[in-house]
C-alpha positions as CSV (number, residue, x, y, z in Angstrom):
1,X,14.8,-89.9,32.0
2,X,14.2,-92.7,29.4
3,X,16.9,-94.9,27.9
4,X,16.3,-93.3,24.5
5,X,16.9,-89.8,26.0
6,X,20.1,-91.0,27.7
7,X,21.3,-92.3,24.3
8,X,20.4,-89.0,22.6
9,X,22.2,-87.0,25.4
10,X,25.4,-89.1,25.1
11,X,25.3,-88.9,21.3
12,X,25.1,-85.1,21.5
13,X,28.0,-85.0,24.0
14,X,30.1,-87.3,21.7
15,X,29.4,-85.1,18.6
16,X,30.3,-82.0,20.6
17,X,33.5,-83.6,21.9
18,X,34.5,-84.8,18.5
19,X,33.8,-81.3,16.9
20,X,35.8,-79.6,19.6
21,X,38.7,-82.1,19.1
22,X,38.7,-81.4,15.4
23,X,38.6,-77.6,15.9
24,X,41.5,-77.8,18.4
25,X,43.5,-79.9,16.0
26,X,42.9,-77.4,13.2
27,X,44.1,-74.5,15.5
28,X,47.2,-76.4,16.5
29,X,47.9,-77.4,12.9
30,X,47.5,-73.7,11.9
31,X,49.8,-72.6,14.7
32,X,52.6,-74.9,13.5
33,X,52.2,-74.4,9.8
34,X,54.0,-71.8,7.7
35,X,51.9,-68.7,6.7
36,X,50.7,-68.7,3.1
37,X,51.3,-65.8,0.7
38,X,48.0,-64.0,0.1
39,X,48.3,-62.3,-3.4
40,X,44.8,-60.9,-3.0
41,X,45.9,-58.5,-0.4
42,X,47.9,-56.2,-2.7
43,X,50.0,-53.1,-2.0
44,X,49.7,-50.0,-4.2
45,X,53.5,-50.4,-4.8
46,X,55.7,-53.4,-3.8
47,X,58.9,-51.4,-3.6
48,X,59.1,-47.7,-2.6
49,X,62.3,-45.9,-3.4
50,X,63.1,-42.9,-1.2
51,X,65.8,-41.9,-3.6
52,X,68.5,-39.7,-2.1
53,X,68.2,-39.2,1.7
54,X,70.2,-36.7,3.6
55,X,71.2,-38.3,6.9
56,X,71.3,-34.9,8.6
57,X,67.6,-34.3,7.9
58,X,66.5,-37.4,9.9
59,X,63.8,-40.0,9.5
60,X,61.8,-40.6,6.3
61,X,58.4,-42.4,6.0
62,X,56.2,-43.9,3.3
63,X,52.6,-45.1,3.6
64,X,51.8,-48.4,1.7
65,X,48.1,-48.9,0.9
66,X,47.0,-52.5,0.8
67,X,43.6,-53.4,-1.0
68,X,41.7,-56.4,0.2
69,X,40.7,-58.0,-3.1
70,X,39.8,-61.4,-1.3
71,X,36.3,-62.4,-0.3
72,X,37.2,-62.5,3.5
73,X,37.9,-60.0,6.2
74,X,41.6,-59.3,6.7
75,X,43.2,-58.3,10.0
76,X,46.9,-57.2,10.1
77,X,48.4,-59.1,13.1
78,X,52.0,-58.0,13.0
79,X,54.5,-56.1,10.8
80,X,58.1,-57.2,10.9
81,X,60.7,-54.7,9.6
82,X,63.6,-57.1,10.5
83,X,65.8,-54.1,11.4
84,X,66.0,-51.7,14.3
85,X,66.5,-48.8,11.8
86,X,63.0,-49.4,10.4
87,X,59.8,-49.1,12.4
88,X,56.2,-49.4,11.3
89,X,52.6,-48.5,12.1
90,X,49.6,-50.2,10.7
91,X,45.8,-50.4,10.5
92,X,44.4,-52.0,13.6
93,X,40.7,-52.4,12.4
94,X,39.5,-55.4,10.4
95,X,39.8,-54.7,6.6
96,X,36.7,-55.8,4.8
97,X,36.7,-57.1,1.2
98,X,37.2,-54.2,-1.2
99,X,38.6,-51.9,1.6
100,X,42.1,-50.5,2.1
101,X,44.5,-51.1,5.0
102,X,47.6,-49.0,5.7
103,X,51.2,-49.8,6.6
104,X,53.4,-46.9,7.4
105,X,57.2,-47.6,7.2
106,X,59.7,-45.3,8.8
107,X,63.5,-45.5,8.1
108,X,66.1,-43.9,10.3
109,X,69.3,-43.0,8.3
110,X,71.4,-42.1,11.3
111,X,74.9,-43.5,10.9
112,X,73.8,-45.6,7.9
113,X,75.4,-44.0,4.8
114,X,75.1,-45.6,1.4
115,X,72.4,-47.7,-0.2
116,X,69.8,-49.7,1.8
117,X,67.1,-52.2,0.8
118,X,64.7,-53.3,3.6
119,X,62.0,-55.9,3.5
120,X,58.8,-55.5,5.4
121,X,56.8,-58.6,6.3
122,X,53.1,-58.1,7.0
123,X,51.4,-61.1,8.8
124,X,47.6,-61.5,8.4
125,X,44.8,-63.2,10.3
126,X,46.8,-64.5,13.3
127,X,49.8,-65.5,11.1
128,X,47.8,-67.7,8.7
129,X,48.8,-65.4,5.6
130,X,51.5,-62.9,4.8
131,X,52.4,-60.3,2.2
132,X,55.6,-58.2,1.7
133,X,56.8,-54.8,0.6
134,X,60.2,-53.1,0.5
135,X,61.7,-49.7,1.0
136,X,65.1,-48.6,-0.4
137,X,67.1,-45.5,-1.0
138,X,70.6,-43.9,-0.7
139,X,71.8,-42.2,2.4
140,X,74.0,-39.2,2.0
141,X,76.0,-39.0,5.2
142,X,77.7,-36.1,6.9
143,X,80.5,-35.4,9.3
144,X,79.1,-35.9,12.7
145,X,80.3,-33.6,15.6
146,X,83.6,-35.0,16.8
147,X,82.4,-35.3,20.4
148,X,79.8,-38.0,19.4
149,X,82.5,-40.6,19.1
150,X,85.5,-38.8,20.6
151,X,84.1,-37.0,23.7
152,X,87.3,-36.1,25.5
153,X,89.2,-32.9,24.6
154,X,92.9,-32.8,25.2
155,X,93.6,-29.4,23.7
156,X,94.7,-27.8,20.5
157,X,92.0,-29.6,18.5
158,X,92.9,-33.1,19.7
159,X,90.0,-35.4,20.8
160,X,90.1,-39.0,22.1
161,X,87.5,-41.7,22.8
162,X,88.9,-42.4,26.3
163,X,90.1,-40.1,29.1
164,X,92.4,-42.8,30.5
165,X,93.6,-46.2,29.4
166,X,92.4,-48.9,31.9
167,X,93.8,-52.4,32.0
168,X,92.5,-55.4,34.1
169,X,94.8,-58.4,34.3
170,X,93.4,-61.4,32.4
171,X,96.1,-63.5,34.0
172,X,99.9,-63.7,34.1
173,X,101.4,-64.1,30.7
174,X,98.1,-62.9,29.1
175,X,97.6,-59.8,27.0
176,X,94.8,-57.2,27.4
177,X,94.0,-54.9,24.5
178,X,91.7,-51.9,23.8
179,X,91.2,-49.5,20.9
180,X,91.8,-45.8,21.3
181,X,90.1,-43.3,19.1
182,X,92.0,-40.2,18.1
183,X,90.6,-37.2,16.2
184,X,92.0,-34.0,14.6
185,X,89.2,-31.5,14.8
186,X,91.3,-28.7,13.0
187,X,91.6,-27.7,9.4
188,X,95.4,-28.4,9.4
189,X,97.6,-31.5,9.8
190,X,98.4,-32.7,13.3
191,X,101.4,-34.5,14.7
192,X,100.5,-36.3,18.0
193,X,103.3,-37.6,20.3
194,X,103.0,-39.8,23.4
195,X,105.8,-39.8,25.9
196,X,105.6,-42.4,28.8
197,X,106.5,-41.2,32.4
198,X,108.1,-43.4,33.7
199,X,109.0,-45.3,30.6
200,X,107.2,-48.5,30.0
201,X,108.2,-50.7,27.1
202,X,105.6,-53.4,27.7
203,X,102.8,-51.0,26.8
204,X,102.4,-51.4,23.1
205,X,101.1,-48.4,21.1
206,X,102.4,-45.9,18.6
207,X,104.6,-43.1,20.0
208,X,103.9,-40.8,17.1
209,X,100.7,-40.4,15.0
210,X,100.3,-38.1,12.0
211,X,96.6,-36.9,11.4
212,X,95.4,-35.1,8.3
213,X,93.0,-32.2,8.8
214,X,89.6,-33.5,10.3
215,X,91.0,-37.1,10.3
216,X,89.6,-39.6,12.8
217,X,91.1,-43.0,13.4
218,X,91.5,-45.7,15.9
219,X,94.7,-47.3,17.2
220,X,95.3,-50.6,19.1
221,X,96.8,-50.4,22.5
222,X,97.9,-53.6,24.4
223,X,99.7,-54.7,27.6
224,X,101.0,-58.0,28.5
225,X,100.9,-58.9,32.3
226,X,104.2,-60.6,33.2
227,X,103.3,-60.7,36.9
228,X,100.4,-60.0,39.2
229,X,100.2,-56.8,41.3
230,X,98.3,-56.5,44.5
231,X,97.7,-52.7,44.2
232,X,96.8,-50.6,41.2
233,X,99.7,-49.1,39.2
234,X,99.8,-46.4,36.7
235,X,102.0,-44.2,34.4
236,X,101.4,-41.0,32.6
237,X,101.3,-40.4,28.8
238,X,102.5,-36.9,28.2
239,X,100.7,-35.8,25.0
240,X,101.8,-33.1,22.7
241,X,100.2,-31.7,19.5
242,X,102.6,-30.3,16.9
243,X,105.3,-30.1,19.6
244,X,103.1,-28.2,22.1
245,X,102.0,-30.1,25.4
246,X,98.3,-30.7,25.9
247,X,96.4,-32.5,28.7
248,X,98.2,-35.8,29.7
249,X,96.5,-39.2,29.8
250,X,96.8,-41.7,32.6
251,X,97.4,-45.5,32.0
252,X,96.1,-47.7,34.9
253,X,96.7,-51.4,35.7
254,X,94.2,-52.7,38.2
255,X,95.8,-54.9,41.0
256,X,94.3,-57.9,42.6
257,X,92.9,-55.7,45.4
258,X,91.4,-53.3,42.7
259,X,91.6,-50.3,44.9
260,X,90.3,-48.1,42.0
261,X,92.3,-45.0,43.2
262,X,93.2,-44.0,39.6
263,X,91.8,-40.5,39.3
C-alpha cells in the first residue's frame, strides 16, 4: 500500500473516531439533560374531570388522545402517574406526524374519599421531551364492612382489630405501645368494659368505652417494663358489652426466652 493510501486510511479512521466521539457526547448530554416540553404533541383535553365517583363502583378510566403536530415521529417512552392509585396504558407504536397516540388513565377510588387531582407525565423519545395531562374528581365513600379493618368478632356486635395484645420488651424502664381498633357494628349505642384478671395497673388503657351506633375508633394501649422477665407472662381482659360478657382478650408480655406459649 502506498504512502498516500496509508494517509487516506488514517484520515478516514480519524474522521470516524471524531464522529463517534461527538455522537457519544451528544447521547450522554441528552441522558443528563432535563426533558423539554413538547407543545406540538397535544392532548384533546389537558384536564379530564370524572365528576362524582362512587367508591363502591370501583375503578374509572379515561382515554387521552394526543395528536402529533410536530414534523418528527414520536414514541411514548414512559407514562408516570406518580401515585399507586393511578395506572396507565399507552400506544406502543411510533406516532407519525399528523397521527394520534393514546394514553389511558385509570383511577382506583378505594379508600380515597374526597377530591383528587392527579398529574400524569408522558415522556417521549427516550426522555428527550415530555407532555402532561391531569385527571380529577370527587370520590363518594361508603361504610366498608367492619371486618376489613376490625376482623375479630368478640360477640354482641363488638369487633376489634386485634385478637390479643402482644408486648415485646424494648428495655427496662421503656414503654411499648400499640393502637387497638374497636367497632360497634350494631344500630344502637354500646358500652364496652374491660376488666383485668389479675389486675394490672401498669397496663395503660381505658376501662370503659362508649360507642355510638356503627362507630369505629382506635384507642392507645401502652405498658412500661419495670423489670425483665425470662418467660412469657399474660393476663386476661374480661370484656363486656352493655353489661353482658363476651369473648375475653389476652394480654401477653414476651420474656427474654420468648417461649411464645400465649394461645
